[in-house]
C-alpha positions as CSV (number, residue, x, y, z in Angstrom):
1,M,9.0,2.5,-7.7
2,T,9.5,-0.2,-5.0
3,T,7.8,-3.5,-5.2
4,Q,4.9,-3.8,-2.7
5,I,4.0,-7.2,-1.3
6,A,0.9,-7.8,0.8
7,V,1.2,-10.2,3.7
8,V,-2.1,-11.6,4.9
9,G,-3.2,-14.1,7.4
10,H,-4.9,-14.8,10.7
11,G,-5.4,-12.1,13.2
12,D,-4.7,-14.5,16.1
13,P,-2.3,-17.1,14.7
14,P,-0.6,-20.0,16.4
15,P,3.0,-19.1,17.4
16,E,4.5,-21.1,14.4
17,V,2.5,-19.1,11.9
18,A,3.5,-15.8,13.6
19,R,7.1,-16.9,13.4
20,L,6.8,-17.6,9.7
21,A,5.1,-14.2,9.1
22,E,7.9,-12.4,10.9
23,E,10.5,-14.2,8.8
24,V,8.6,-13.4,5.6
25,G,8.5,-9.7,6.6
26,R,12.2,-9.7,7.4
27,R,13.2,-11.3,4.1
28,L,10.9,-8.9,2.1
29,A,12.6,-5.9,3.7
30,R,16.0,-7.3,3.1
31,K,15.1,-7.6,-0.6
32,G,13.9,-4.0,-0.7
33,A,10.2,-4.6,-0.9
34,T,7.6,-2.6,1.0
35,V,5.3,-4.7,3.1
36,V,1.6,-3.9,2.9
37,C,-0.8,-5.4,5.5
38,G,-4.0,-4.7,7.4
39,G,-2.1,-2.9,10.1
40,L,-3.5,-4.7,13.1
41,G,-2.3,-7.8,15.1
42,G,-1.5,-11.4,14.4
43,V,0.1,-12.2,11.1
44,M,-0.1,-8.5,10.1
45,E,1.9,-7.5,13.2
46,A,4.4,-10.3,12.9
47,A,5.2,-9.5,9.3
48,A,5.4,-5.8,10.1
49,R,7.8,-6.5,13.0
50,G,10.1,-8.6,10.8
51,A,10.2,-5.9,8.1
52,S,10.5,-3.0,10.4
53,R,13.4,-4.6,12.4
54,A,15.2,-5.3,9.1
55,G,14.9,-1.6,8.2
56,G,12.0,-2.0,5.8
57,L,8.9,0.1,5.1
58,V,5.5,-1.2,6.3
59,V,2.2,0.2,5.2
60,G,-0.9,-0.7,7.2
61,I,-4.4,-0.1,5.8
62,L,-6.7,-0.1,8.9
63,P,-10.4,-1.2,8.9
64,G,-11.4,1.8,11.0
65,Y,-10.6,5.5,11.4
66,D,-8.3,5.4,14.5
67,R,-4.6,5.6,13.5
68,G,-3.8,4.6,17.1
69,K,-5.1,1.1,16.5
70,A,-2.1,0.3,14.1
71,N,0.5,-2.1,15.4
72,P,3.7,-0.3,16.5
73,F,5.7,-1.6,13.5
74,V,3.6,0.1,10.8
75,R,5.3,3.3,9.5
76,V,2.6,4.5,7.1
77,V,-0.9,4.2,8.6
78,I,-3.9,4.5,6.3
79,P,-7.2,4.6,8.2
80,S,-9.9,3.5,5.8
81,G,-13.2,3.3,7.8
82,L,-14.2,0.5,5.4
83,G,-14.1,-2.5,7.9
84,H,-13.4,-5.7,6.0
85,A,-13.8,-4.0,2.7
86,R,-10.4,-2.6,3.3
87,N,-9.1,-6.0,2.2
88,M,-9.6,-4.8,-1.4
89,L,-7.3,-1.9,-0.7
90,V,-4.6,-4.2,0.8
91,V,-4.7,-6.3,-2.3
92,A,-4.9,-3.4,-4.7
93,A,-1.8,-1.8,-3.2
94,A,0.2,-4.9,-3.8
95,D,2.2,-6.3,-6.7
96,A,1.8,-9.8,-5.2
97,V,0.1,-11.3,-2.2
98,I,1.6,-13.7,0.3
99,A,-1.0,-15.6,2.2
100,L,-0.4,-17.5,5.5
101,A,-2.9,-19.5,7.4
102,G,-6.0,-17.6,8.2
103,S,-9.8,-17.6,8.2
104,H,-12.5,-15.9,6.2
105,G,-10.8,-12.4,6.1
106,T,-7.7,-14.1,4.6
107,L,-9.7,-16.1,2.2
108,S,-11.4,-12.9,1.0
109,E,-7.9,-11.4,0.4
110,V,-6.8,-14.5,-1.5
111,A,-10.0,-14.4,-3.7
112,L,-9.7,-10.6,-4.3
113,G,-6.0,-11.0,-5.2
114,L,-6.8,-13.8,-7.7
115,K,-9.9,-11.9,-9.1
116,H,-7.8,-8.8,-9.7
117,G,-4.8,-10.6,-11.3
118,R,-2.4,-10.4,-8.4
119,P,-0.1,-13.3,-8.0
120,V,-1.1,-15.1,-4.8
121,I,1.4,-17.3,-3.1
122,G,0.4,-19.4,-0.1
123,L,3.0,-20.3,2.6
124,D,1.8,-23.8,3.7
125,A,-1.8,-22.5,3.2
126,W,-4.4,-22.1,0.6
127,A,-2.9,-24.6,-1.8
128,E,-6.4,-26.1,-2.4
129,V,-7.5,-22.8,-3.9
130,S,-7.2,-22.8,-7.6
131,G,-4.6,-20.2,-8.8
132,V,-2.6,-20.0,-5.5
133,V,1.0,-20.9,-6.0
134,R,2.3,-23.1,-3.2
135,A,5.5,-22.3,-1.2
136,R,6.9,-24.3,1.7
137,T,9.4,-21.9,3.4
138,P,9.7,-18.1,4.0
139,E,12.7,-18.0,1.6
140,E,10.7,-19.7,-1.1
141,V,7.6,-17.6,-0.7
142,V,9.5,-14.4,-0.9
143,E,11.5,-15.5,-3.9
144,I,8.3,-16.5,-5.8
145,A,6.4,-13.4,-4.7
146,L,9.2,-11.1,-5.9
147,R,9.6,-12.9,-9.2
148,E,5.8,-13.0,-9.9
149,A,5.5,-9.3,-8.9
150,A,8.2,-8.4,-11.3
151,R,6.4,-10.4,-14.1
152,S,3.0,-8.8,-13.4
153,T,4.4,-5.2,-13.4
154,D,6.3,-5.8,-16.6
155,T,3.2,-6.6,-18.6
């Protein structure tokens, strides 16, 4: 089974955060990981774009029922009809969570990941949240996420 890594973050990020998310998606795909995200815009779309362009698989779990709302880089679209509660599904589908800068929705994914025993790695974000491992670069965050995901699935 492939490693599945959730990438979460702001729906309308500054350009630098979007660039980091795209690089994270690209690096995950090159390492053979499946990217799981909320399927919409912002960090989700940037990570999906990076992964898709690198030949990777992207799963998007949408808040609504309309598959057409998914960003164009998602290959597997799962409409949930759950609104923000779909954040739990994003986390549950992942072996580890990479969190970029975001707001309340991202914080809920960070908290849910920690609550449910998923490794959560923050890329220049969320370091003040107890339990979040800090990373400074896309390369480092992917390395840590894959290592921690392997550890958590081995137990």
